[in-house]
C-alpha positions in Angstrom: -9.0 -11.1 -0.7 -11.4 -8.1 0.4 -10.6 -9.2 3.9 -6.9 -8.7 3.3 -7.5 -5.4 1.6 -9.6 -4.0 4.7 -6.8 -5.3 6.9 -4.1 -3.3 4.9 -6.1 -0.1 5.0 -6.7 -0.5 8.7 -3.2 -1.3 9.6 -1.8 1.9 7.4 -4.5 4.1 9.1 -3.7 2.7 12.6 0.0 3.8 11.8 -1.2 7.2 10.9 -1.1 7.3 7.2 -3.9 8.9 5.2 -5.1 5.9 2.7 -6.6 7.2 -0.5 -7.3 3.7 -1.9 -6.6 0.1 -1.5 -7.5 -2.3 -4.6 -6.6 -5.3 -6.2 -6.2 -5.7 -10.1 -5.5 -9.2 -11.3 -3.5 -10.2 -8.3 -1.7 -6.9 -8.0 -2.4 -5.0 -4.7 -2.2 -1.4 -4.8 -2.1 0.8 -1.7 -2.1 4.6 -2.3 -1.4 6.8 0.3 -1.8 10.7 0.7 1.7 10.9 2.4 4.4 12.5 0.0 7.5 11.0 1.5 7.1 8.2 4.0 10.1 5.9 4.7 10.0 2.6 2.6 11.2 0.6 5.5 8.2 1.8 7.7 5.9 1.0 4.9 7.1 -2.7 4.4 6.9 -3.0 8.1 3.2 -2.4 8.0 2.7 -4.5 5.0 4.5 -7.5 6.4 2.4 -7.1 9.6 -0.6 -8.0 7.5 0.7 -10.2 4.9 3.5 -12.6 5.5 6.8 -11.4 4.0 7.2 -14.9 2.0 3.8 -14.2 0.3 4.8 -10.9 -1.0 6.5 -10.9 -4.6 8.0 -7.7 -6.0 7.0 -4.9 -3.4 7.5 -1.6 -5.1 7.0 1.8 -3.7 6.6 4.9 -6.0 5.2 8.3 -6.1 2.4 9.7 -8.4 0.6 12.7 -9.2 -2.9 12.8 -10.2 -4.5 15.1 -13.0 -6.8 17.5 -11.2 -5.6 16.7 -7.7 -3.1 18.6 -5.4 0.0 16.9 -4.0 1.8 13.7 -4.6 0.8 10.3 -3.5 2.9 7.3 -2.4 1.9 4.0 -4.0 2.8 0.7 -2.6 2.2 -2.3 -4.9 3.0 -6.1 -4.7 1.8 -9.4 -6.0 0.8 -12.2 -3.4 2.2 -15.7 -3.8 -0.5 -18.1 -4.5 
């Protein structure tokens, strides 16, 4: 799984996004970007370039603020089909 996380980070960075974190917690993958309002379709396109669309369950794109940090992050989460 860590290879896939690294591939996601590299793909988002190659598309010009500032990646804050890529993690997996009990099968839920989380990609946090330092972009405030990227287009959801563009994010999905990058995601599906790394993970086959059929293997992505429940992709969700939200924003969050972090205590003690400036700005808003965009967070893409999904589960992988086993």
